[in-house]
C-alpha positions as CSV (number, residue, x, y, z in Angstrom):
1,M,-3.7,30.8,30.8
2,F,-5.1,33.2,33.3
3,Q,-8.7,34.2,32.8
4,L,-8.2,37.2,35.0
5,I,-5.5,38.7,32.9
6,Q,-7.0,40.4,29.9
7,R,-4.6,43.2,29.3
8,R,-2.6,42.7,26.1
9,G,0.3,44.8,27.4
10,F,0.7,42.6,30.4
11,I,0.6,39.4,28.4
12,K,3.0,40.8,25.8
13,K,5.4,41.8,28.6
14,A,5.2,38.3,30.2
15,V,5.7,36.5,26.9
16,L,8.6,38.8,25.9
17,G,10.1,38.4,29.3
18,V,10.0,34.6,29.1
19,A,11.2,34.7,25.5
20,A,14.1,36.9,26.6
21,L,15.3,34.1,28.8
22,G,16.2,32.2,25.7
23,F,13.6,29.4,25.8
24,A,13.5,28.1,22.3
25,G,11.4,25.1,23.5
26,F,10.1,24.9,27.0
27,A,7.5,22.3,27.6
28,N,4.8,21.6,30.1
29,T,6.1,19.0,32.5
30,K,3.4,16.6,31.5
31,N,4.7,16.5,27.9
32,A,8.4,16.8,28.5
33,R,10.7,14.6,26.5
34,A,12.6,11.8,28.1
35,N,15.8,12.8,29.9
36,S,18.7,11.0,31.3
37,A,18.5,10.1,35.0
38,A,21.0,12.9,35.8
39,E,18.9,15.5,33.9
40,D,15.7,14.3,35.6
41,A,17.4,14.6,39.0
42,E,18.7,18.1,38.2
43,T,15.3,19.2,36.9
44,Q,13.6,17.9,40.1
45,R,16.2,19.7,42.3
46,R,15.5,22.9,40.4
47,I,11.7,22.5,40.7
48,D,12.1,21.8,44.5
49,L,14.4,24.8,45.0
50,A,12.0,27.1,43.1
51,R,9.0,25.8,45.1
52,K,11.1,26.3,48.3
53,H,11.9,29.8,47.3
54,M,8.1,30.6,46.9
55,E,7.3,28.8,50.1
56,V,9.8,30.7,52.3
57,E,9.1,33.9,50.5
58,A,5.4,33.6,51.4
59,L,6.3,32.6,55.0
60,E,8.7,35.5,55.4
61,A,6.3,37.9,53.7
62,S,3.7,36.9,56.3
63,T,6.0,37.2,59.3
64,D,9.3,39.0,59.9
65,K,9.8,40.6,56.4
66,L,13.5,40.0,56.7
67,F,13.7,37.6,53.7
68,V,16.9,36.0,54.9
69,E,15.9,32.4,53.8
70,T,14.4,33.7,50.6
71,M,17.6,35.5,49.6
72,G,19.5,32.4,50.6
73,T,17.9,30.5,47.7
74,L,19.4,33.0,45.3
75,Q,23.0,33.5,44.2
76,Q,24.9,36.4,45.9
77,E,24.1,38.9,43.1
78,P,20.9,37.6,41.5
79,E,19.4,38.9,38.3
80,Y,15.9,40.1,39.2
81,I,13.4,41.4,36.7
82,L,10.0,42.7,37.9
83,N,7.5,43.4,35.1
84,G,10.3,43.9,32.7
85,A,12.4,46.3,34.9
86,P,15.7,44.9,35.9
87,L,16.8,45.3,39.5
88,S,20.3,44.7,40.6
89,G,22.1,44.3,43.9
90,H,21.2,42.3,46.9
91,D,20.0,45.3,48.9
92,T,17.8,46.6,46.1
93,I,16.1,43.2,45.7
94,L,15.7,42.8,49.4
95,K,14.1,46.3,49.7
96,T,11.8,45.4,46.7
97,Y,10.6,42.3,48.5
98,Q,10.0,44.3,51.7
99,G,8.1,47.1,49.9
100,F,6.0,44.7,47.8
101,F,5.0,42.4,50.7
102,G,4.9,45.1,53.4
103,P,1.1,45.6,53.4
104,L,0.4,41.9,53.0
105,E,-0.2,39.1,55.4
106,N,-1.2,35.4,55.1
107,V,0.7,35.3,51.8
108,K,0.5,32.2,49.6
109,F,1.6,31.3,46.1
110,V,-0.9,28.9,44.5
111,E,0.3,27.0,41.5
112,R,-2.2,27.0,38.6
113,P,-3.1,23.5,37.3
114,N,-0.7,22.4,34.6
115,G,1.0,25.8,35.1
116,M,4.6,24.6,35.5
117,Y,7.0,24.6,32.6
118,V,10.5,23.3,32.4
119,A,13.2,24.9,30.1
120,K,16.9,24.1,29.8
121,Q,17.8,26.9,32.2
122,A,14.6,27.8,34.0
123,I,11.5,26.6,35.8
124,I,8.5,28.7,35.0
125,F,5.3,28.8,37.1
126,E,1.9,30.3,36.6
127,V,0.7,31.1,40.1
128,S,-1.8,33.2,42.0
129,L,-0.4,35.3,44.8
130,T,-3.1,35.3,47.5
131,A,-3.0,37.4,50.6
132,D,-4.8,39.6,53.0
133,V,-4.2,43.3,53.2
134,K,-3.1,44.5,56.7
135,G,-5.7,46.7,58.4
136,K,-8.3,46.2,55.7
137,P,-10.3,43.0,56.6
138,A,-12.3,43.2,53.4
139,A,-9.3,43.6,51.1
140,K,-8.0,40.4,49.5
141,I,-5.2,39.9,47.0
142,D,-5.6,37.3,44.3
143,L,-3.0,38.2,41.8
144,P,-2.1,36.1,38.7
145,M,1.6,36.0,38.0
146,F,4.2,34.4,35.8
147,V,7.4,33.6,37.7
148,A,10.5,32.2,36.0
149,F,13.4,30.9,38.1
150,V,16.7,31.0,36.2
151,F,19.6,28.5,36.7
152,D,23.0,28.4,35.0
153,Q,24.8,25.4,36.5
154,V,24.1,21.9,37.7
155,G,23.6,21.9,41.4
156,G,23.7,25.7,41.6
157,P,21.4,28.3,43.2
158,I,18.7,30.3,41.5
159,V,20.6,33.0,39.5
160,G,17.6,35.0,38.7
161,E,13.9,35.5,39.1
162,H,11.6,37.1,36.5
163,A,8.2,38.0,37.8
164,Y,5.3,39.4,35.7
165,F,1.9,40.6,37.0
166,D,-0.6,43.3,36.3
167,S,0.3,46.3,38.5
168,A,-3.1,47.9,38.1
169,T,-4.8,44.8,39.4
170,F,-2.5,44.7,42.3
171,A,-3.0,48.4,43.1
172,R,-6.8,48.0,42.8
173,Q,-6.8,45.0,45.1
174,L,-4.6,46.8,47.7
175,G,-7.3,49.5,47.7
176,G,-5.3,52.1,45.9
């Protein structure tokens, strides 16, 4: 897991958050059981959509901050949980994205080695959010995160995103 995350409270929240999604048995993709061709294709589609979501989120966070394409990867009224706090409504989630990424530029999500897990209804990533802080050349963000993308139907959009990170580390790296 993340060596940078040492706070028990954060890890407990992340584990409880992932468990709350109902994952009785998610497995690292390298050890996943054999699936039918249709299940494999759906799993790959979900992985690709989750990665696309992170890619366009990073791009939009670094540029226009409108998050049109990011929001387009989610269902109309997505379930969004940030550090255990549920957020609801398209506008609330959009404003959360804009507020969180507002002071950042050159945003990237870097997947941790062997840090992707596949569950029946979710794809879970261990990532580091890396970015520069606007107006503070020496300030760099390198924030370990757990992000779960939730799905409920074959061929459907992402119905929810659950993100967990250490808020104190983020505030310290921002210079706050």
